[in-house]
TORPA-4810 file (N, C-alpha, C, O; in nm, 3 decimals):
<nodes>
NODE_1_-0.467_1.284_-0.107_-0.525_1.419_-0.048_-0.425_1.508_0.060_-0.352_1.448_0.139_M
NODE_2_-0.427_1.628_0.055_-0.342_1.726_0.100_-0.390_1.702_0.252_-0.302_1.684_0.336_K
NODE_3_-0.520_1.700_0.290_-0.575_1.697_0.428_-0.507_1.606_0.507_-0.459_1.622_0.619_Y
NODE_4_-0.507_1.490_0.421_-0.449_1.340_0.506_-0.298_1.389_0.560_-0.267_1.368_0.677_K
NODE_5_-0.218_1.446_0.481_-0.077_1.442_0.471_-0.050_1.569_0.595_0.046_1.571_0.671_R
NODE_6_-0.144_1.652_0.592_-0.140_1.750_0.703_-0.182_1.676_0.819_-0.093_1.677_0.904_V
NODE_7_-0.276_1.618_0.852_-0.326_1.546_0.961_-0.220_1.436_1.001_-0.199_1.415_1.120_L
NODE_8_-0.160_1.373_0.913_-0.055_1.286_0.968_0.075_1.319_1.032_0.136_1.253_1.116_N
NODE_9_0.113_1.455_0.964_0.229_1.539_1.023_0.152_1.588_1.149_0.206_1.539_1.249_Q
NODE_10_0.076_1.644_1.172_0.032_1.679_1.286_0.012_1.597_1.429_0.044_1.642_1.539_L
NODE_11_-0.053_1.458_1.402_-0.072_1.365_1.458_0.070_1.279_1.522_0.075_1.203_1.620_R
NODE_12_0.176_1.319_1.434_0.333_1.237_1.427_0.358_1.362_1.546_0.396_1.315_1.653_T
NODE_13_0.347_1.474_1.545_0.400_1.580_1.629_0.332_1.608_1.768_0.362_1.692_1.852_L
NODE_14_0.249_1.530_1.768_0.149_1.516_1.933_0.017_1.601_1.918_-0.057_1.588_2.016_G
NODE_15_-0.020_1.665_1.844_-0.131_1.731_1.851_-0.263_1.618_1.817_-0.261_1.517_1.747_F
NODE_16_-0.366_1.672_1.889_-0.478_1.589_1.906_-0.617_1.685_1.826_-0.716_1.635_1.772_E
NODE_17_-0.589_1.820_1.838_-0.709_1.886_1.779_-0.656_1.974_1.656_-0.536_1.998_1.651_R
NODE_18_-0.739_2.024_1.557_-0.678_2.107_1.457_-0.813_2.175_1.435_-0.927_2.129_1.448_V
NODE_19_-0.769_2.307_1.394_-0.907_2.385_1.307_-0.895_2.423_1.180_-0.783_2.423_1.129_F
NODE_20_-0.972_2.449_1.131_-0.992_2.457_0.976_-0.899_2.556_0.934_-0.828_2.526_0.838_S
NODE_21_-0.883_2.665_0.986_-0.797_2.790_0.953_-0.651_2.718_0.964_-0.555_2.763_0.902_N
NODE_22_-0.644_2.622_1.033_-0.456_2.552_1.029_-0.464_2.460_0.929_-0.355_2.429_0.882_N
NODE_23_-0.544_2.416_0.890_-0.594_2.322_0.762_-0.543_2.414_0.610_-0.462_2.400_0.519_L
NODE_24_-0.624_2.490_0.644_-0.652_2.589_0.534_-0.480_2.635_0.513_-0.412_2.605_0.415_G
NODE_25_-0.441_2.700_0.612_-0.297_2.776_0.566_-0.197_2.651_0.529_-0.114_2.670_0.441_D
NODE_26_-0.202_2.536_0.588_-0.134_2.436_0.572_-0.130_2.367_0.408_-0.026_2.328_0.353_A
NODE_27_-0.252_2.364_0.354_-0.287_2.361_0.219_-0.296_2.424_0.124_-0.295_2.382_0.008_T
NODE_28_-0.310_2.559_0.170_-0.335_2.671_0.061_-0.467_2.692_0.006_-0.503_2.758_-0.092_G
NODE_29_-0.543_2.608_0.107_-0.698_2.640_0.115_-0.763_2.752_0.192_-0.725_2.780_0.306_V
NODE_30_-0.866_2.820_0.131_-0.966_2.901_0.226_-1.001_2.834_0.350_-1.010_2.712_0.332_A
NODE_31_-1.024_2.868_0.464_-1.077_2.802_0.573_-1.218_2.742_0.560_-1.261_2.636_0.606_A
NODE_32_-1.283_2.841_0.482_-1.451_2.813_0.422_-1.434_2.689_0.361_-1.498_2.594_0.409_A
NODE_33_-1.363_2.671_0.268_-1.360_2.545_0.199_-1.339_2.424_0.266_-1.394_2.317_0.238_L
NODE_34_-1.242_2.446_0.373_-1.177_2.329_0.454_-1.322_2.278_0.515_-1.358_2.160_0.505_V
NODE_35_-1.399_2.381_0.578_-1.521_2.328_0.622_-1.611_2.279_0.570_-1.674_2.189_0.626_R
NODE_36_-1.647_2.329_0.433_-1.710_2.240_0.333_-1.669_2.120_0.291_-1.749_2.028_0.273_K
NODE_37_-1.565_2.112_0.274_-1.508_1.968_0.259_-1.526_1.903_0.370_-1.604_1.807_0.369_D
NODE_38_-1.466_1.936_0.477_-1.547_1.831_0.599_-1.673_1.786_0.604_-1.710_1.669_0.620_L
NODE_39_-1.733_1.876_0.591_-1.867_1.865_0.606_-1.920_1.735_0.484_-2.002_1.651_0.521_T
NODE_40_-1.870_1.732_0.359_-1.884_1.611_0.279_-1.863_1.487_0.340_-1.945_1.396_0.329_R
NODE_41_-1.736_1.474_0.419_-1.748_1.347_0.498_-1.778_1.343_0.652_-1.721_1.277_0.738_I
NODE_42_-1.900_1.444_0.667_-1.992_1.414_0.789_-1.882_1.453_0.914_-1.905_1.403_1.024_K
NODE_43_-1.783_1.526_0.901_-1.707_1.586_1.007_-1.720_1.750_1.048_-1.681_1.851_0.991_M
NODE_44_-1.788_1.729_1.162_-1.813_1.857_1.228_-1.721_1.905_1.344_-1.677_1.834_1.435_H
NODE_45_-1.703_2.020_1.329_-1.601_2.076_1.461_-1.670_2.152_1.540_-1.792_2.166_1.534_G
NODE_46_-1.585_2.211_1.627_-1.666_2.370_1.694_-1.551_2.434_1.720_-1.435_2.396_1.736_N
NODE_47_-1.626_2.582_1.722_-1.531_2.713_1.725_-1.405_2.701_1.841_-1.292_2.740_1.815_R
NODE_48_-1.443_2.642_1.970_-1.333_2.651_2.071_-1.255_2.522_2.054_-1.135_2.522_2.083_R
NODE_49_-1.325_2.386_1.999_-1.242_2.312_2.003_-1.171_2.214_1.876_-1.107_2.109_1.883_G
NODE_50_-1.210_2.290_1.772_-1.122_2.247_1.641_-1.194_2.104_1.615_-1.297_2.067_1.672_G
NODE_51_-1.133_2.043_1.535_-1.152_1.880_1.488_-1.063_1.836_1.587_-0.977_1.902_1.645_Y
NODE_52_-1.097_1.707_1.601_-1.048_1.585_1.649_-0.957_1.504_1.543_-1.012_1.444_1.451_N
NODE_53_-0.801_1.502_1.559_-0.751_1.452_1.447_-0.761_1.318_1.410_-0.767_1.280_1.293_I
NODE_54_-0.763_1.237_1.523_-0.748_1.104_1.475_-0.892_1.062_1.423_-0.883_0.987_1.326_V
NODE_55_-1.024_1.091_1.462_-1.141_1.077_1.410_-1.145_1.162_1.273_-1.241_1.129_1.203_T
NODE_56_-1.060_1.267_1.214_-1.061_1.360_1.094_-0.999_1.212_1.003_-1.057_1.155_0.910_M
NODE_57_-0.874_1.179_1.062_-0.828_1.071_0.941_-0.893_0.976_0.968_-0.919_0.943_0.853_L
NODE_58_-0.942_0.901_1.030_-1.019_0.804_1.002_-1.144_0.805_0.883_-1.168_0.722_0.796_E
NODE_59_-1.226_0.952_0.920_-1.330_1.003_0.808_-1.265_0.987_0.668_-1.309_0.911_0.581_R
NODE_60_-1.142_1.078_0.653_-1.063_1.091_0.557_-1.010_0.949_0.461_-1.010_0.932_0.340_V
NODE_61_-0.979_0.885_0.544_-0.895_0.758_0.457_-1.026_0.682_0.444_-1.006_0.605_0.350_K
NODE_62_-1.174_0.660_0.498_-1.256_0.590_0.498_-1.276_0.689_0.321_-1.275_0.616_0.222_T
NODE_63_-1.290_0.815_0.302_-1.367_0.868_0.172_-1.272_0.813_0.074_-1.314_0.783_-0.037_S
NODE_64_-1.153_0.797_0.104_-1.033_0.788_-0.011_-1.026_0.601_-0.036_-0.934_0.543_-0.094_L
NODE_65_-1.149_0.536_0.023_-1.141_0.396_-0.032_-1.103_0.304_0.086_-1.083_0.185_0.061_G
NODE_66_-1.092_0.347_0.206_-1.079_0.287_0.318_-0.971_0.305_0.374_-0.897_0.395_0.333_G
NODE_67_-0.930_0.215_0.495_-0.864_0.264_0.620_-0.726_0.191_0.602_-0.624_0.234_0.656_T
NODE_68_-0.730_0.047_0.501_-0.624_-0.061_0.465_-0.532_0.068_0.378_-0.561_0.177_0.328_E
NODE_69_-0.409_-0.016_0.394_-0.318_0.068_0.324_-0.323_0.066_0.195_-0.356_-0.043_0.148_P
NODE_70_-0.297_0.165_0.107_-0.337_0.138_-0.078_-0.223_0.067_-0.115_-0.125_0.099_-0.048_Q
NODE_71_-0.203_-0.015_-0.196_-0.118_-0.094_-0.241_-0.093_-0.054_-0.367_-0.183_-0.029_-0.447_K
NODE_72_0.045_-0.045_-0.396_0.091_0.017_-0.532_0.242_-0.050_-0.572_0.326_-0.087_-0.490_A
NODE_73_0.252_-0.054_-0.689_0.413_-0.106_-0.763_0.463_0.007_-0.801_0.406_0.116_-0.809_I
NODE_74_0.580_-0.022_-0.826_0.705_0.032_-0.898_0.764_-0.006_-1.017_0.868_-0.069_-1.001_V
NODE_75_0.726_0.014_-1.145_0.758_-0.055_-1.249_0.896_0.034_-1.311_0.876_0.148_-1.351_V
NODE_76_1.033_-0.023_-1.317_1.139_0.047_-1.382_1.241_0.075_-1.229_1.216_0.162_-1.146_G
NODE_77_1.350_-0.018_-1.222_1.398_0.006_-1.080_1.537_0.064_-1.110_1.632_0.002_-1.063_C
NODE_78_1.570_0.202_-1.201_1.648_0.274_-1.215_1.663_0.342_-1.090_1.600_0.314_-0.988_G
NODE_79_1.781_0.466_-1.106_1.763_0.537_-0.995_1.640_0.603_-0.929_1.621_0.598_-0.807_N
NODE_80_1.542_0.677_-1.031_1.426_0.697_-0.965_1.336_0.582_-0.924_1.287_0.599_-0.812_L
NODE_81_1.309_0.495_-0.970_1.265_0.371_-0.900_1.298_0.351_-0.783_1.215_0.346_-0.693_G
NODE_82_1.431_0.333_-0.762_1.517_0.298_-0.648_1.470_0.424_-0.520_1.438_0.409_-0.402_R
NODE_83_1.480_0.529_-0.591_1.438_0.625_-0.453_1.296_0.651_-0.461_1.266_0.723_-0.366_A
NODE_84_1.209_0.628_-0.522_1.065_0.558_-0.473_1.062_0.465_-0.385_1.022_0.490_-0.271_L
NODE_85_1.104_0.344_-0.420_1.100_0.215_-0.332_1.162_0.244_-0.193_1.119_0.183_-0.095_L
NODE_86_1.287_0.359_-0.180_1.348_0.353_-0.059_1.250_0.498_0.042_1.269_0.531_0.159_N
NODE_87_1.151_0.556_-0.057_1.061_0.703_0.008_0.982_0.621_0.137_0.896_0.537_0.110_N
NODE_88_1.017_0.650_0.273_0.929_0.614_0.377_0.822_0.649_0.412_0.747_0.596_0.494_E
NODE_89_0.802_0.771_0.331_0.665_0.882_0.371_0.564_0.813_0.291_0.449_0.852_0.310_S
NODE_90_0.584_0.710_0.196_0.453_0.664_0.133_0.352_0.572_0.258_0.230_0.573_0.269_F
NODE_91_0.452_0.499_0.339_0.393_0.419_0.437_0.345_0.498_0.528_0.244_0.452_0.580_H
NODE_92_0.395_0.647_0.585_0.342_0.717_0.660_0.193_0.774_0.577_0.095_0.773_0.653_R
NODE_93_0.170_0.812_0.462_0.065_0.825_0.375_-0.058_0.724_0.349_-0.161_0.746_0.286_D
NODE_94_-0.013_0.596_0.423_-0.089_0.506_0.381_-0.087_0.435_0.262_-0.182_0.364_0.230_G
NODE_95_0.003_0.444_0.201_0.028_0.396_0.082_0.134_0.271_0.101_0.220_0.285_0.188_I
NODE_96_0.132_0.171_0.037_0.235_0.046_0.047_0.284_-0.011_-0.094_0.226_-0.074_-0.182_E
NODE_97_0.396_0.028_-0.081_0.461_-0.015_-0.205_0.501_-0.181_-0.222_0.599_-0.209_-0.154_L
NODE_98_0.449_-0.290_-0.293_0.449_-0.397_-0.221_0.566_-0.479_-0.317_0.595_-0.595_-0.285_I
NODE_99_0.621_-0.426_-0.417_0.703_-0.467_-0.475_0.769_-0.386_-0.626_0.707_-0.297_-0.686_S
NODE_100_0.849_-0.417_-0.652_0.927_-0.315_-0.779_0.936_-0.438_-0.910_0.916_-0.555_-0.878_G
NODE_101_0.958_-0.414_-1.012_0.986_-0.469_-1.155_1.091_-0.424_-1.211_1.110_-0.304_-1.188_F
NODE_102_1.168_-0.474_-1.276_1.249_-0.474_-1.373_1.313_-0.545_-1.470_1.326_-0.663_-1.436_D
NODE_103_1.364_-0.517_-1.590_1.384_-0.634_-1.703_1.527_-0.665_-1.643_1.569_-0.779_-1.663_V
NODE_104_1.595_-0.591_-1.583_1.710_-0.630_-1.535_1.739_-0.605_-1.385_1.836_-0.536_-1.356_N
NODE_105_1.668_-0.651_-1.300_1.657_-0.634_-1.160_1.795_-0.615_-1.079_1.875_-0.708_-1.072_P
NODE_106_1.812_-0.518_-1.032_1.932_-0.470_-0.970_1.951_-0.509_-0.805_2.026_-0.453_-0.725_P
NODE_107_1.875_-0.605_-0.784_1.918_-0.641_-0.662_1.739_-0.732_-0.622_1.632_-0.699_-0.674_A
NODE_108_1.757_-0.836_-0.527_1.644_-0.892_-0.460_1.548_-0.783_-0.416_1.431_-0.766_-0.450_S
NODE_109_1.630_-0.704_-0.325_1.514_-0.626_-0.260_1.592_-0.467_-0.267_1.710_-0.435_-0.285_H
NODE_110_1.466_-0.387_-0.244_1.525_-0.244_-0.225_1.456_-0.175_-0.104_1.337_-0.206_-0.098_I
NODE_111_1.491_-0.102_-0.018_1.439_-0.075_0.076_1.366_-0.176_0.183_1.302_-0.137_0.280_G
NODE_112_1.387_-0.309_0.149_1.337_-0.398_0.210_1.190_-0.437_0.121_1.117_-0.530_0.159_G
NODE_113_1.169_-0.381_0.040_1.055_-0.417_-0.085_1.121_-0.516_-0.174_1.238_-0.499_-0.207_I
NODE_114_1.051_-0.623_-0.215_1.140_-0.716_-0.312_1.098_-0.652_-0.469_1.010_-0.573_-0.505_P
NODE_115_1.198_-0.721_-0.535_1.198_-0.653_-0.686_1.217_-0.795_-0.774_1.297_-0.886_-0.755_I
NODE_116_1.118_-0.779_-0.873_1.090_-0.902_-0.971_1.149_-0.854_-1.088_1.189_-0.738_-1.096_Y
NODE_117_1.160_-0.957_-1.205_1.191_-0.947_-1.309_1.048_-0.937_-1.371_0.956_-1.002_-1.322_H
NODE_118_1.027_-0.847_-1.488_0.900_-0.790_-1.550_0.829_-0.934_-1.604_0.722_-0.916_-1.661_M
NODE_119_0.872_-1.066_-1.593_0.805_-1.185_-1.615_0.698_-1.194_-1.511_0.588_-1.242_-1.538_K
NODE_120_0.730_-1.148_-1.387_0.653_-1.162_-1.303_0.531_-1.104_-1.249_0.454_-1.153_-1.167_K
NODE_121_0.527_-1.003_-1.303_0.453_-0.893_-1.313_0.267_-0.904_-1.291_0.197_-0.868_-1.197_L
NODE_122_0.231_-0.970_-1.420_0.103_-1.030_-1.411_0.082_-1.116_-1.292_-0.028_-1.094_-1.242_S
NODE_123_0.169_-1.232_-1.212_0.137_-1.285_-1.132_0.112_-1.211_-0.985_0.009_-1.233_-0.920_E
NODE_124_0.217_-1.122_-0.938_0.216_-1.031_-0.834_0.072_-0.950_-0.880_-0.026_-1.000_-0.824_V
NODE_125_0.044_-0.855_-0.955_-0.059_-0.809_-0.944_-0.177_-0.856_-0.933_-0.264_-0.796_-0.871_I
NODE_126_-0.200_-0.997_-1.006_-0.339_-1.036_-0.973_-0.343_-1.120_-0.850_-0.455_-1.153_-0.812_H
NODE_127_-0.200_-1.176_-0.750_-0.223_-1.220_-0.659_-0.278_-1.087_-0.528_-0.360_-1.092_-0.436_A
NODE_128_-0.206_-1.002_-0.568_-0.227_-0.897_-0.421_-0.318_-0.788_-0.476_-0.306_-0.678_-0.424_A
NODE_129_-0.390_-0.801_-0.555_-0.506_-0.714_-0.639_-0.448_-0.596_-0.623_-0.488_-0.511_-0.544_H
NODE_130_-0.351_-0.583_-0.697_-0.299_-0.431_-0.728_-0.375_-0.368_-0.818_-0.420_-0.422_-0.919_V
NODE_131_-0.405_-0.182_-0.767_-0.483_-0.165_-0.889_-0.391_-0.032_-0.921_-0.429_0.054_-1.000_K
NODE_132_-0.260_-0.026_-0.849_-0.214_0.135_-0.938_-0.056_0.107_-0.937_-0.003_0.054_-0.840_V
NODE_133_0.014_0.147_-1.049_0.160_0.170_-1.068_0.209_0.298_-1.081_0.148_0.397_-1.123_A
NODE_134_0.372_0.286_-1.026_0.419_0.405_-1.048_0.518_0.382_-1.169_0.606_0.305_-1.131_L
NODE_135_0.534_0.414_-1.277_0.599_0.400_-1.376_0.730_0.468_-1.407_0.718_0.580_-1.456_M
NODE_136_0.898_0.409_-1.382_0.997_0.531_-1.419_1.122_0.424_-1.504_1.241_0.397_-1.482_T
NODE_137_0.998_0.374_-1.633_1.113_0.322_-1.722_1.130_0.400_-1.796_1.066_0.505_-1.801_V
NODE_138_1.257_0.355_-1.903_1.291_0.430_-2.018_1.181_0.512_-2.090_1.063_0.482_-2.073_P
NODE_139_1.217_0.617_-2.172_1.070_0.644_-2.238_1.023_0.564_-2.343_0.903_0.550_-2.370_S
NODE_140_1.116_0.511_-2.403_1.127_0.413_-2.520_1.074_0.303_-2.507_1.068_0.233_-2.608_S
NODE_141_1.015_0.248_-2.371_0.940_0.164_-2.326_0.819_0.186_-2.258_0.764_0.093_-2.198_A
NODE_142_0.778_0.285_-2.262_0.673_0.351_-2.182_0.556_0.340_-2.228_0.464_0.366_-2.150_A
NODE_143_0.525_0.303_-2.359_0.378_0.266_-2.413_0.349_0.114_-2.412_0.239_0.063_-2.392_A
NODE_144_0.459_0.054_-2.435_0.462_-0.105_-2.407_0.453_-0.148_-2.263_0.392_-0.246_-2.220_E
NODE_145_0.530_-0.052_-2.189_0.484_-0.107_-2.043_0.343_-0.061_-1.990_0.283_-0.136_-1.913_V
NODE_146_0.290_0.054_-2.026_0.139_0.059_-2.016_0.048_-0.014_-2.041_-0.052_-0.039_-1.973_R
NODE_147_0.090_-0.067_-2.177_-0.001_-0.171_-2.228_-0.008_-0.301_-2.155_-0.107_-0.373_-2.141_D
NODE_148_0.120_-0.320_-2.107_0.115_-0.430_-2.034_0.059_-0.439_-1.874_0.020_-0.535_-1.808_S
NODE_149_0.070_-0.307_-1.843_-0.023_-0.279_-1.718_-0.156_-0.318_-1.709_-0.212_-0.404_-1.642_L
NODE_150_-0.203_-0.223_-1.805_-0.345_-0.230_-1.861_-0.408_-0.363_-1.894_-0.530_-0.378_-1.883_L
NODE_151_-0.336_-0.451_-1.932_-0.376_-0.586_-1.962_-0.391_-0.674_-1.844_-0.455_-0.779_-1.845_A
NODE_152_-0.333_-0.626_-1.749_-0.299_-0.687_-1.575_-0.406_-0.645_-1.511_-0.434_-0.712_-1.411_N
NODE_153_-0.494_-0.531_-1.542_-0.589_-0.500_-1.471_-0.582_-0.398_-1.376_-0.664_-0.386_-1.285_G
NODE_154_-0.450_-0.297_-1.401_-0.384_-0.185_-1.320_-0.464_-0.077_-1.385_-0.463_-0.043_-1.504_I
NODE_155_-0.552_-0.017_-1.256_-0.659_0.110_-1.314_-0.564_0.218_-1.312_-0.583_0.273_-1.421_R
NODE_156_-0.474_0.280_-1.252_-0.399_0.392_-1.216_-0.260_0.401_-1.262_-0.188_0.307_-1.229_G
NODE_157_-0.215_0.482_-1.322_-0.060_0.479_-1.346_-0.010_0.601_-1.323_-0.063_0.696_-1.381_I
NODE_158_0.101_0.623_-1.233_0.150_0.750_-1.206_0.313_0.758_-1.320_0.414_0.697_-1.285_L
NODE_159_0.309_0.815_-1.411_0.401_0.763_-1.507_0.512_0.917_-1.504_0.489_1.036_-1.524_N
NODE_160_0.630_0.845_-1.469_0.752_0.991_-1.454_0.821_0.942_-1.570_0.929_0.898_-1.533_F
NODE_161_0.807_0.930_-1.690_0.843_0.922_-1.822_0.858_1.033_-1.857_0.790_1.112_-1.792_T
NODE_162_0.943_1.093_-1.961_0.893_1.195_-2.046_0.796_1.194_-2.153_0.743_1.287_-2.212_S
NODE_163_0.783_1.043_-2.167_0.670_1.064_-2.271_0.523_1.056_-2.228_0.499_0.973_-2.141_T
NODE_164_0.435_1.118_-2.268_0.318_1.157_-2.220_0.185_1.102_-2.266_0.114_1.135_-2.361_E
NODE_165_0.169_1.010_-2.176_0.051_0.903_-2.195_-0.059_0.958_-2.195_-0.082_1.066_-2.141_L
NODE_166_-0.154_0.878_-2.267_-0.296_0.886_-2.195_-0.389_0.793_-2.168_-0.389_0.699_-2.247_S
NODE_167_-0.483_0.790_-2.065_-0.548_0.672_-2.032_-0.642_0.634_-2.134_-0.708_0.701_-2.213_G
NODE_168_-0.630_0.465_-2.106_-0.698_0.421_-2.188_-0.824_0.319_-2.134_-0.789_0.229_-2.059_M
NODE_169_-0.970_0.329_-2.170_-1.058_0.234_-2.099_-1.088_0.307_-1.995_-1.116_0.426_-1.998_G
NODE_170_-1.081_0.216_-1.872_-1.093_0.222_-1.745_-0.971_0.292_-1.652_-0.991_0.321_-1.534_S
NODE_171_-0.867_0.312_-1.705_-0.724_0.333_-1.670_-0.694_0.495_-1.673_-0.684_0.552_-1.781_C
NODE_172_-0.680_0.570_-1.543_-0.630_0.684_-1.546_-0.457_0.704_-1.531_-0.389_0.637_-1.452_I
NODE_173_-0.413_0.789_-1.605_-0.264_0.798_-1.613_-0.232_0.969_-1.566_-0.269_1.072_-1.621_I
NODE_174_-0.152_0.950_-1.448_-0.114_1.096_-1.440_-0.002_1.147_-1.478_0.073_1.124_-1.383_K
NODE_175_0.069_1.213_-1.572_0.191_1.210_-1.615_0.281_1.313_-1.529_0.239_1.429_-1.533_N
NODE_176_0.395_1.292_-1.455_0.503_1.365_-1.370_0.607_1.367_-1.462_0.679_1.271_-1.486_V
NODE_177_0.619_1.521_-1.534_0.737_1.542_-1.620_0.815_1.665_-1.574_0.795_1.782_-1.604_N
NODE_178_0.950_1.589_-1.459_0.990_1.645_-1.397_1.065_1.757_-1.455_1.078_1.853_-1.379_I
NODE_179_1.133_1.770_-1.607_1.197_1.846_-1.668_1.096_1.965_-1.719_1.145_2.076_-1.742_S
NODE_180_0.953_1.942_-1.738_0.870_2.066_-1.756_0.832_2.127_-1.615_0.816_2.249_-1.605_L
NODE_181_0.817_2.036_-1.493_0.804_2.112_-1.392_0.911_2.202_-1.345_0.887_2.305_-1.281_E
NODE_182_1.050_2.154_-1.383_1.119_2.262_-1.369_1.149_2.380_-1.442_1.192_2.479_-1.384_L
NODE_183_1.128_2.376_-1.583_1.106_2.486_-1.653_1.007_2.564_-1.599_1.040_2.681_-1.582_E
NODE_184_0.876_2.528_-1.562_0.771_2.600_-1.499_0.841_2.698_-1.393_0.838_2.820_-1.379_S
NODE_185_0.906_2.592_-1.325_0.951_2.697_-1.168_1.055_2.797_-1.215_1.050_2.910_-1.166_L
NODE_186_1.165_2.766_-1.318_1.263_2.827_-1.383_1.173_2.987_-1.431_1.219_3.098_-1.403_F
NODE_187_1.061_2.969_-1.496_0.978_3.071_-1.550_0.905_3.164_-1.454_0.912_3.287_-1.443_S
NODE_188_0.837_3.081_-1.391_0.764_3.145_-1.241_0.889_3.236_-1.131_0.850_3.330_-1.062_L
NODE_189_1.019_3.197_-1.130_1.096_3.233_-1.054_1.180_3.368_-1.121_1.235_3.456_-1.055_V
NODE_190_1.170_3.355_-1.309_1.252_3.450_-1.371_1.107_3.583_-1.363_1.133_3.703_-1.347_Y
NODE_191_0.984_3.540_-1.376_0.868_3.605_-1.383_0.865_3.720_-1.253_0.826_3.834_-1.279_T
NODE_192_0.905_3.686_-1.116_0.883_3.704_-1.006_0.970_3.807_-0.945_0.939_3.892_-0.862_Q
NODE_193_1.132_3.776_-1.026_1.243_3.858_-1.032_1.236_3.960_-1.096_1.302_4.061_-1.067_E
NODE_194_1.151_3.952_-1.198_1.130_4.066_-1.295_1.051_4.159_-1.263_1.069_4.279_-1.285_R
NODE_195_0.937_4.096_-1.194_0.810_4.197_-1.118_0.886_4.266_-0.968_0.812_4.350_-0.916_L
NODE_196_0.966_4.253_-0.922_1.024_4.289_-0.785_1.133_4.383_-0.809_1.160_4.464_-0.721_T
NODE_197_1.200_4.382_-0.917_1.308_4.497_-0.993_1.226_4.639_-0.996_1.279_4.739_-1.045_K
</nodes>
């Protein structure tokens, strides 16, 4: 949730209170919608004092499934997988990458996180009660790895492969195709340049 990220950043900067218009500006949402969203989690501010950031963070985290770090794994430890494992912002956002997996592990640890052979996938998922996986495997292995993750109880997959995958049963898959995002960005830049000429 965008609110949580902004609130964590503000707390890190030493702020104690925030106003709905500040949250709206930072997330690209109207202040009225911010207030409506916050009312849903029983968070009420006042015109002069705004909202208490620590209290708001606790309520937002509870509404997202609790205050404990959300556990996830990374499957595929090539360049992108290593970059994700080394990304310290996950921890700040309450996400704990507990392990990485690869058919040919490049190291025993990356960024302090243990890396295992794919043979240990089932054991680790069940022992740690993991429900979410980030998938950065080669496209040719995407469907097979998805099926293996589903068979082991994974309920959500963030798919970074170029193969568009759909969810099956109770599993939600979000596809992140970096090439398509770049194409879209180039198109927006081109359109903006044409309109400003």
